[in-house]
C-alpha positions in Angstrom: 33.8 33.2 -37.4 36.1 30.2 -36.7 33.1 28.0 -36.1 31.5 29.1 -39.4 34.6 28.7 -41.4 35.1 25.2 -39.8 31.7 24.2 -40.8 32.0 25.5 -44.3 35.4 23.3 -44.7 33.4 20.3 -43.6 30.5 21.1 -46.0 32.9 21.4 -48.9 34.5 18.0 -48.0 31.2 16.2 -47.6 29.4 17.7 -50.6 32.3 17.0 -53.1 31.4 14.1 -55.4 27.8 13.9 -54.4 24.5 14.8 -56.2 24.4 18.3 -54.5 28.0 19.3 -55.4 27.1 21.2 -58.6 24.6 23.5 -56.9 26.8 23.7 -53.7 30.1 24.8 -55.7 28.1 27.3 -57.6 26.8 29.0 -54.5 30.2 28.8 -52.8 32.1 30.3 -55.7 29.5 33.3 -55.7 30.1 33.9 -52.1 34.0 33.8 -52.6 33.6 35.8 -55.9 32.0 38.6 -54.2 30.3 39.8 -57.4 33.6 39.7 -59.3 33.4 37.4 -62.2 37.2 36.6 -62.2 37.2 35.8 -58.6 34.1 33.7 -58.9 35.9 31.7 -61.7 39.0 31.3 -59.3 36.8 29.9 -56.7 35.1 27.6 -59.1 38.4 26.3 -60.3 39.6 25.7 -56.8 36.5 24.0 -55.9 36.7 21.7 -58.9 40.3 20.8 -58.0 39.2 19.8 -54.6 36.5 17.7 -55.9 38.8 16.1 -58.5 41.4 15.4 -56.0 39.0 13.7 -53.7 37.4 11.6 -56.6 40.9 10.5 -57.6 41.7 9.3 -54.0 41.4 5.6 -53.5 38.9 4.7 -50.6 41.5 3.9 -48.1 43.0 7.5 -48.3 39.6 9.5 -48.7 39.3 10.3 -45.0 42.8 11.9 -45.1 42.1 13.9 -48.2 38.7 15.1 -46.6 40.6 16.2 -43.6 43.0 18.2 -45.6 40.2 19.8 -47.8 38.2 20.6 -44.7 41.3 22.4 -43.3 42.2 24.1 -46.6 38.6 25.4 -47.2 38.4 26.6 -43.5 41.4 28.7 -43.9 40.1 30.2 -47.1 36.7 30.9 -45.6 38.6 32.6 -42.6 40.8 34.7 -45.0 37.8 35.7 -47.0 35.7 36.8 -43.8 38.8 38.7 -42.4 39.4 40.4 -45.6 35.9 42.1 -45.8 34.5 45.1 -44.2 31.9 44.8 -41.3 28.9 45.0 -43.6 30.2 42.7 -46.4 31.5 40.2 -43.6 28.0 40.0 -42.2 26.4 39.5 -45.6 29.0 36.8 -46.5 28.7 35.2 -43.2 24.9 34.9 -43.5 25.3 33.4 -47.0 27.8 30.9 -45.8 25.6 29.8 -42.9 22.7 29.4 -45.3 24.9 27.3 -47.6 26.3 25.1 -44.7 22.7 24.5 -43.4 21.4 23.7 -46.9 24.3 21.2 -47.2 23.5 19.8 -43.8 20.1 18.9 -44.8 21.2 17.3 -48.1 20.4 20.5 -50.2 16.8 20.2 -49.6 15.0 23.3 -48.4 11.5 24.5 -48.4 9.9 28.0 -47.9 7.4 29.0 -45.4 4.6 26.4 -45.1 6.4 24.2 -47.5 7.4 20.7 -47.4 10.8 19.5 -48.3 11.5 15.8 -49.1 15.2 14.7 -49.4 14.4 11.2 -50.9 11.6 9.4 -52.3 8.0 9.9 -51.4 5.6 7.2 -52.0 2.0 8.3 -51.6 -0.8 5.8 -52.5 -4.6 5.8 -52.5 -6.7 2.7 -53.0 -10.3 1.3 -52.2 -12.0 4.7 -52.9 -9.7 6.8 -50.8 -7.6 10.0 -51.5 -4.0 10.6 -50.8 -1.7 13.4 -50.8 1.3 14.7 -49.2 -0.8 17.8 -48.3 -4.5 18.0 -48.9 -7.3 20.5 -48.2 -11.0 19.7 -47.8 -11.8 16.5 -49.7 -15.2 14.8 -50.1 -15.3 11.2 -51.3 -18.3 9.4 -52.7 -21.3 10.3 -54.8 -22.8 13.7 -54.2 -26.3 13.6 -52.6 -29.3 13.4 -54.8 -30.8 16.8 -55.3 -34.0 17.6 -53.8 -37.1 18.9 -55.6 -36.1 22.4 -55.1 -32.8 21.9 -56.8 -34.1 20.0 -60.0 
């Protein structure tokens, strides 16, 4: 539980102010809110204050603020998990693990047999070729001339 809470604290500190922050904060707030609209709103406000604090910090002090945010969110995460019954704790822990894993991959995920790209993909075809990230059977060129039985 401590390891998960520590990883969550680090994920908050690293996601704040990045392009993945909005989705991260929304998912985190839902986990902390535990299906209660008021609690979800409180979590959103705390997450927003954390991101704002980090955003207002000069670059020289950013590491110190990140360290403090990590510790703060680790403690909140531990408190949340300790306050839940066994079933709810297992559910919340699973959701937190998924959120932390998603943050670790830059917010990019793919389902079974899917492909996730966390940046740009430049796929090109030239000189009569075909190109794709994933391609099934492809035939290039002109089809064969039909025989007399096919005319």
